[in-house]
C-alpha positions, 0 to 999 in steps of 0.5 A: 276828719275821718274815722281811723280805728278802734285800736291803739299803738301795737294793736291795743284795744280801745274801749267802746266809745274811744276811737282814733280819728284824724284831727289836723292831719294827725291820728289822735284819740277821740271821744264823743261829747260836749267840748270842755277845754277848747279841744278840737272837735268835729261831728260830735267827736272831741280830740283827747289830748295825751299831753293834757291827760295821763290816761290818754298818755297810757293809751298812747303808750300802748298800755293794756288798761283793761277797759271795754266801755260802760264801766263804773269808774271812781276817778281820784284827782279829777281837777276841773274835768279835763280827763274825767270828761272824756272818761264819762263820755265812754264809761257808765257812772263816773264818780269824780273826787277833787278836794279843791273848791275852785276846780270842782266848780268847773267840774260841776259845769262839765257834769251838766252835759254828762248825767253819768258824772258825779262830782264830789268835793272830797279828799282822796286821802280820806275815802271814808268821807265819800264811802256812803256815796260811791257804790262798791265794786266799781270796775276801775279806779283812775288816779291822778293825784299830785300829792305825797303818798300816791300809792297809799291813796290807791291802797286806801281806795281799794275798798271800792274796787271789784275783785276783777277791777283795775287800778289805772294810776299815774304816779308823779315822781316830783309830788313825792320827792323833787330831789330824788331820781324818779326811778328810785321814787317809782320803785318805792311807790310800787313797793307800797302799792303792792301791799294792796295790788298786783301790778300788771304793767308799768310804763313811763309816760314820756314824751307826754308827761315828764317823770310820770309812771303809768301803772295798771294793777288789780286788787290782791 
């Protein structure tokens, strides 16, 4: 494996600690850290698979996510730690909210190798239950929650975000309504999101994730 570059598609800057490197002859995103989910590794670098990570797909889609590295992050919908483990590799304090006990057990194991990763067995729809733990003015909220009312979750958690912070959300159309056209679902979700945020950029996340919309926003 060889070092490639620190820019994404169309020259998009990557955060410090995220690089594009060659794995199996392909140029892929990578972070340095202990492996978590069987991803290819070499010389301390872990391949960050965009097919398994919405945030990686946002990078691969050329979105300007506004991350430089070492940010304080609130991650909503951490599951068993696939994406948040990569985030913790390049970020500062990373609070990982997940409501299902089984994935949180895996997440605790991931955190054993990452002292800046703090798993929280909490429901992202109820931010008051972890407001005493998460510090205020975090630099970024990363959201990947598969539940109805995804935009409302983002608005309710805006209280934690610094005035110049960023929301990086992956909206899943099928979590809102499996019968409606995804574009209509996204339009409604963005209207709800604008109650608390200025939407800076959106992009569909195909071919990595079907019927998902990546959103970059900042608080109003």
